[in-house]
C-alpha positions in Angstrom: -15.1 25.9 -21.4 -13.4 29.7 -21.2 -10.2 29.7 -22.8 -7.6 31.2 -19.3 -5.2 32.9 -19.9 -1.7 32.1 -18.7 -0.6 33.9 -15.7 1.8 36.5 -16.3 4.4 36.0 -13.8 4.9 32.2 -15.1 5.0 32.8 -18.7 7.7 35.8 -18.0 9.8 33.1 -15.3 9.4 30.8 -18.5 10.7 33.4 -20.5 13.5 34.2 -18.1 14.2 30.8 -18.3 14.7 30.6 -22.1 17.0 33.6 -22.2 19.1 31.4 -20.1 19.5 29.0 -22.2 19.9 31.9 -24.9 16.7 31.7 -27.1 16.1 34.5 -29.4 13.3 37.0 -29.7 11.8 35.0 -33.3 12.9 31.4 -31.0 10.4 32.9 -28.3 8.2 34.2 -30.0 7.3 30.9 -32.0 7.6 29.3 -28.4 4.4 31.9 -27.3 2.7 31.3 -30.5 2.4 27.6 -29.8 2.2 27.3 -25.7 1.1 30.3 -24.3 -0.8 31.9 -27.2 -0.3 35.6 -26.0 -1.6 38.7 -28.3 1.6 39.9 -29.9 1.4 43.3 -27.8 1.4 41.0 -24.9 4.2 38.6 -25.9 6.1 41.9 -26.8 5.5 43.7 -23.3 6.2 40.1 -21.6 9.2 40.0 -23.5 10.9 43.1 -22.9 10.2 42.3 -18.9 12.0 39.7 -18.8 14.6 40.8 -21.1 14.8 43.9 -18.2 14.9 41.3 -15.4 17.5 38.9 -17.2 20.1 42.4 -17.9 19.4 43.3 -14.2 20.5 39.6 -13.4 23.1 39.6 -15.2 24.9 42.9 -14.3 24.4 41.7 -10.5 26.3 38.1 -11.8 29.2 40.2 -13.6 29.1 42.1 -10.0 29.3 38.6 -7.9 32.0 37.2 -10.0 34.0 40.3 -9.9 34.0 40.6 -6.4 34.7 36.8 -6.3 37.6 37.6 -8.6 38.9 40.0 -5.8 38.7 37.9 -3.1 40.6 35.8 -4.7 43.5 38.6 -5.2 42.9 39.8 -2.0 43.6 36.0 -0.7 46.5 35.3 -2.7 48.0 38.7 -1.3 47.3 37.5 2.3 49.4 34.0 1.9 52.6 36.1 0.2 52.4 35.0 -3.0 55.4 36.8 -4.9 54.7 39.1 -8.0 57.0 38.7 -10.6 59.4 41.4 -9.3 59.6 40.1 -6.1 61.1 37.0 -7.3 63.7 38.5 -9.2 64.8 40.2 -6.2 64.6 37.0 -4.3 66.6 35.0 -7.1 69.1 38.1 -7.4 69.9 37.8 -4.0 70.5 34.0 -4.3 72.5 34.2 -6.7 75.2 37.1 -5.0 75.0 35.4 -1.8 73.3 37.9 0.3 70.7 35.6 1.1 73.4 32.6 2.9 72.1 29.1 1.4 72.7 26.2 4.1 74.5 22.4 3.6 74.1 20.1 6.0 77.6 18.1 6.5 79.1 14.8 8.1 81.9 15.8 10.1 84.1 13.6 13.3 81.8 16.1 15.4 78.5 14.8 13.7 76.1 16.0 11.1 76.6 20.3 11.1 74.7 22.9 8.9 77.2 25.0 7.4 76.6 28.2 5.4 78.3 28.0 1.8 78.1 29.6 -1.8 77.7 27.7 -4.8 78.4 29.2 -8.2 76.0 26.4 -10.1 73.3 27.8 -8.0 74.2 31.2 -8.9 74.2 30.6 -11.9 71.1 28.8 -12.0 69.5 31.2 -10.4 70.9 34.3 -12.8 69.3 31.6 -15.7 65.4 31.8 -14.1 66.3 35.5 -14.0 66.7 35.9 -17.5 64.1 33.1 -18.4 61.5 35.4 -16.4 63.1 38.4 -18.0 62.5 37.3 -21.1 66.2 37.8 -21.8 66.2 34.3 -24.3 63.7 35.3 -26.9 64.8 34.8 -30.3 65.9 38.2 -32.0 64.5 38.6 -35.4 67.5 40.0 -37.7 66.9 40.7 -41.0 70.0 38.5 -42.5 68.6 38.6 -46.4 68.6 42.1 -47.9 70.7 44.5 -45.9 67.8 46.3 -44.5 66.8 47.3 -48.1 63.0 46.9 -48.9 62.4 43.3 -50.4 59.9 43.3 -54.1 58.5 39.9 -54.1 56.6 39.1 -57.2 54.8 36.1 -57.7 54.8 35.9 -61.8 56.9 33.6 -63.5 
């Protein structure tokens, strides 16, 4: 009974599948010797074809992921998600009273909605702006050398 050569397309597809799992050239060469038993030159041709297809597939996948990412960004804009500066502007308007705040109050006439300005809410809005802007970040100061270069010796 004569040895049948493995179908080129099947071998290339199998190499492509192995590449997806991160197989190296040397590992795939060993697989060839045990599974397909192709001549080394034939294996190299099949390997190169699979690598080319794998690279093209990877590039198309990256493009598809980039498209999905951009779609997500577009959806976020459509949903009017505020960016940092927009949030800071809104908080500033709340802190200065430019945007009115309402509170429901019980009166003799029933529940009424009244406009009011709260110093506590203004303070909270300013604190939030400071956090977003990094105003609370620690300031590093040299308190030991007065600005002079410090020479450190590890010898006793």
